[in-house]
C-alpha positions, 0 to 999 in steps of 0.5 A, a space after each residue: 785696368 787700362 792706362 793712358 798717362 803712365 810710362 816706364 822711364 827707367 829700370 836700374 839693377 844691381 847684381 851681387 858679385 859672387 857667382 855660385 854654381 848649381 854644381 857647387 851646391 850639389 857638392 855640398 849635398 854629396 852625402 845626401 845625394 849618395 844616400 838617396 841615390 841621386 845622380 850628380 847634375 840632377 838639380 841643374 837637369 830638373 831646374 835648368 839653372 846652372 848658376 845664381 848670384 849671392 851678395 857678400 855675407 852681411 850686405 844690406 838689402 837696402 844698399 842693393 836697392 839704393 844702388 839700383 835706384 841711383 842707376 834708374 834715376 841717373 838714366 831718367 834724368 829726374 830729380 829724387 825730389 820729384 819722386 812722390 811715392 817710393 815703394 819697396 816690394 821685396 820678399 826679403 826685408 831688413 826688419 819687420 819694422 820700419 819699412 825697408 823703403 824708409 832706409 832706401 828713401 833716406 839715402 836717395 834724398 826722396 821728396 819729404 812730401 813723398 809716401 814711403 812704404 813696403 808692399 809684400 806679395 811674394 814674387 809679385 811685390 814689384 809688379 804690384 808696386 808698379 800698378 800702385 804708382 800707375 793708378 795714382 799717376 792715371 788719377 793725376 795725384 802724382 807725376 812720378 813714383 819709384 818701386 825698388 826691391 832687393 832679394 837675397 837667397 844666400 841665407 835660405 840656401 844655407 839653411 836648406 842645405 844644412 837641414 837637407 843634410 841633417 834630416 837626410 830624407 827624400 821627403 824633406 829634399 823634395 819639399 826644399 828642392 825649389 829653395 835651391 833655385 833662388 838667386 839674389 839681385 836688386 832692381 828699381 823701376 821708375 814710373 812717370 806721367 811722361 811729362 819730365 822729358 821730351 821723349 817719354 818711356 814705354 807706355 803702360 797700356 793696361 793690367 789684369 790680375 786673378 787669384 786662387 788663394 785656396 792654394 796659399 799653402 803650396 809655397 811657404 817661406 818664413 820663421 818657425 819656432 824652434 827649441 826654447 826662444 829660438 826661431 829658424 828660417 824655413 821654406 817648403 814648396 810643393 813644386 808639382 802643385 805650384 806648377 799645375 795650379 799656377 799654369 791654370 791660373 796663368 791661363 785664366 789671367 792671360 784670357 782676361 789680360 788679352 780682353 782688357 788690352 784688346 789684343 789677340 795672342 798673336 798681337 803680343 810681340 814679346 813676353 817677360 815671365 817670372 823666372 822660376 825655371 825651365 819646367 815652368 817656362 815651357 809649361 806656361 808658354 805652351 799653355 798660353 800659346 806663346 812661341 818660345 822665341 818671343 820670350 827672354 829668360 835669365 834663370 839659367 844664369 841668375 836663378 829665381 830672384 823673386 820680385 827682382 827677376 821679372 823687371 831685371 830680366 826686362 832690363 837685360 832684354 832691352 839692353 840686348 835688343 830683344 825688346 824694341 820700340 813699338 813691341 807689344 810686350 807682356 810682363 807675366 808675373 805669378 807669385 805664391 798665394 797663388 796670385 797672377 798679375 800681367 802688365 801690357 806695355 807699348 815698348 
């Protein structure tokens, strides 16, 4: 899909106050490491992640999303009453029902005529939300839409550590290892038709998506029934298979993306990828033929924040001058399922 009328006006973000190092997590796992003969520092060596953020215990996800949204709205100068659709795209949500987007919209004072709902698609929820808003703008149905998300890794990290220690096996440790890469944060992306100010933001040129749903079982996060009426949170990832098949899906999507955009690989000035860890970044950049200096990363100090990672990384890349006016920029997203979605911008 190509676009002519869609602009990214602002990205707001909120970072949790608690910094948790990988060394701290390893200290809690010391009895397991000793039993399995895993050397100290191995998790950081495997993932490239030295720390991540956690919200305070009990901090509402919707509050993080609201704070990020307020920043995006302030940056843009657009009134909340002009926002005609609000989408919450996080993996983490406060309840099964109602949509977390409703609580966010209520606190922001969004137009009573707006559509308000959640999208769930693993780590691609925010990118899917941007495409949903973009399609409506391109068709002339709306002028502005807001996509928000907040993720929290604290709870699943705590569960994973407790169960790793209790089960004490290499098999369980390997399946739960990817859980330790998780980080927390919140983001809001404001997308418009560029008509609100004299200087519209970054133009969305196009998007491309591909899927390999036969790999839906490689990374699973959810609730499983335990003894009695209790349910427990679990997460299990086949990291090797996710990497192998994710790279192949990324190659296929990249080829389609370049064709739709009318770009050659060398035309892409900058990339922002989903922030999984060092192995994934090196593998995907090599497979797509992208020079590492074109890419910007946050995973070493923020971990994998799910849907929040890519747009928040783009915001930091912009603040730090990595993204500059005129750069042809690719947002390269991937999520368990497996699904891949790439967006091309004229920054």
